[in-house]
C-alpha positions as CSV (number, residue, x, y, z in Angstrom):
1,X,-38.8,14.7,25.1
2,X,-37.4,13.3,28.3
3,X,-39.1,12.6,31.3
4,X,-38.3,14.0,34.7
5,X,-36.8,10.6,35.7
6,X,-34.7,10.4,32.6
7,X,-33.4,14.0,33.3
8,X,-32.7,13.1,36.9
9,X,-31.0,9.9,35.7
10,X,-28.8,11.9,33.1
11,X,-28.0,14.4,35.8
12,X,-26.7,11.5,38.2
13,X,-24.6,10.2,35.7
14,X,-22.9,13.6,35.0
15,X,-22.4,14.1,39.0
16,X,-20.9,10.6,39.0
17,X,-18.6,11.3,36.2
18,X,-17.4,14.6,37.8
19,X,-16.9,12.7,40.9
20,X,-14.8,10.1,39.4
21,X,-12.8,12.6,37.4
22,X,-12.2,14.6,40.6
23,X,-11.2,11.5,42.6
24,X,-8.6,10.4,39.9
25,X,-6.4,13.6,40.7
26,X,-6.0,14.5,37.1
27,X,-7.9,17.2,35.3
28,X,-9.1,16.7,31.8
29,X,-8.4,20.2,30.9
30,X,-4.8,19.5,31.3
31,X,-4.7,17.1,28.4
32,X,-2.7,19.5,26.2
33,X,-0.2,19.9,28.9
34,X,0.0,16.2,29.4
35,X,0.7,15.5,25.4
36,X,4.3,15.5,24.8
37,X,5.9,17.0,21.7
38,X,8.9,15.0,20.8
39,X,11.6,15.8,17.8
40,X,10.8,13.0,15.5
41,X,9.2,9.6,14.8
42,X,12.1,7.7,15.9
43,X,11.6,9.3,19.4
44,X,8.0,8.3,19.4
45,X,8.9,4.7,18.7
46,X,11.5,4.9,21.6
47,X,9.2,6.8,24.1
48,X,5.7,5.0,23.5
49,X,6.5,1.9,25.8
50,X,8.2,2.7,29.2
51,X,8.7,6.4,28.3
52,X,7.4,9.9,27.9
53,X,4.4,8.7,25.7
54,X,3.5,5.7,27.6
55,X,0.3,7.3,29.0
56,X,-1.2,4.1,30.4
57,X,1.7,3.9,32.7
58,X,1.8,7.5,33.4
59,X,-2.0,7.8,34.3
60,X,-1.5,4.6,36.6
61,X,1.3,6.1,38.4
62,X,-0.8,9.6,39.0
63,X,-3.4,7.6,40.5
64,X,-5.8,7.9,37.4
65,X,-8.2,5.0,37.2
66,X,-11.6,6.5,36.6
67,X,-13.1,8.3,33.7
68,X,-11.9,11.3,32.0
69,X,-14.3,13.7,30.4
70,X,-13.0,15.6,27.2
71,X,-15.6,17.6,25.4
72,X,-18.7,15.9,26.9
73,X,-17.1,12.4,26.2
74,X,-16.1,10.0,28.8
75,X,-12.9,8.1,28.3
76,X,-11.4,5.2,30.5
77,X,-7.8,5.2,31.4
78,X,-6.9,3.2,28.4
79,X,-8.9,5.3,26.0
80,X,-7.6,8.7,27.5
81,X,-4.0,7.1,27.0
82,X,-4.8,6.6,23.3
83,X,-6.2,10.2,23.1
84,X,-3.1,11.6,24.6
85,X,-0.9,9.4,22.4
86,X,-2.9,10.7,19.2
87,X,-2.5,14.3,20.3
88,X,1.4,14.0,21.1
89,X,2.1,12.1,17.8
90,X,0.2,15.0,16.1
91,X,2.4,17.8,18.0
92,X,5.5,15.7,17.1
93,X,4.7,16.0,13.2
94,X,2.9,12.8,12.2
95,X,0.9,14.2,9.3
96,X,-2.0,11.8,9.0
97,X,-4.2,9.6,11.0
98,X,-3.2,6.6,8.8
99,X,0.4,7.1,9.7
100,X,-0.5,7.4,13.3
101,X,-2.4,4.0,13.3
102,X,0.6,2.4,11.5
103,X,3.0,3.7,14.0
104,X,0.7,2.4,16.9
105,X,0.6,-1.1,15.2
106,X,4.4,-1.1,14.6
107,X,5.3,0.1,18.1
108,X,2.8,-1.8,20.1
109,X,2.5,-4.8,17.7
110,X,-1.4,-4.9,17.9
111,X,-4.1,-2.9,16.5
112,X,-5.9,-0.5,19.0
113,X,-9.3,-1.5,20.2
114,X,-12.4,0.0,18.8
115,X,-12.7,2.3,21.5
116,X,-8.8,3.2,21.5
117,X,-8.9,3.8,17.9
118,X,-11.8,6.3,18.4
119,X,-9.9,8.0,21.0
120,X,-6.8,8.0,19.2
121,X,-8.5,9.6,16.4
122,X,-10.2,12.3,18.5
123,X,-6.8,13.0,20.1
124,X,-4.9,13.4,16.7
125,X,-7.6,15.6,15.4
126,X,-7.7,17.9,18.5
127,X,-6.6,21.4,17.8
128,X,-3.2,22.0,19.4
129,X,-3.1,25.1,21.5
């Protein structure tokens, strides 16, 4: 059972994340709108760096530098970019998470960090609306 101090502390953390999210100028609920659907895997390869799927760059240009709350989970900008990329490749037609990870490695020439991998997986497994 949590003490009153723990509950107040938890409340402050939630308020902090809401304030950071609000100051970023981006709404976490718009993630489905931000995720782009392309025509094929070749376009994913073309658009991931300096293109429509370069979410790190897009978020930076929109002033996003804080945390993003998606379904009670906080993501920093790099993680949120991986989340959006995972959702976008799923929308485009990538069939499996393994294929998405392999594409990431091929395009970016490195593996996603542990946190990015988790966010990419969450984005890939998000229901497309």
